C-alpha angles and dihedrals in degrees: 000000000000124000131188115201120191127199140169104065124132147115119315135168121247110280092027132119139238134177120214123200131194123189123193119211138175132053100353126157098169139342120217116188120009125187153159127244130178139205124200122198111285093007136099122257110269138193116260103172142329135200129195126220087259093054102256110148137204127190138190110248091240093063103036112128094015106058125050126194122204138161142205107215093191090059096037087233133138125197136199117202108198119195133171090023120199131202088250089064088070108120146105107281119214128197118220132192133178112218116178086346091301116121118229127190135203123227093255134248125230120239116188122184110193142131 
């Protein structure tokens, strides 16, 4: 069984920073693409950023230049460094990983940007 466990969410003021982490555990041989998605109240879940096992990244236009995705393959962990946060970044952030072409999701971590 595979589990993804996120950490690092919380309350931050506009312009502040947070770093999210997501560690995969269980029976894992290799992880291909990992990513972060988010869902704001009343909205659909949307892509934030993805990263392949080789380090290629993809970002939503709304977060380019402010959020940075990275991963540590040895630790089966993906990170999301979030800088210059805006109130519209408020959402539940979900970690995603493709393992043997099967998508797995974390439980989500709340990020609230408010003064």
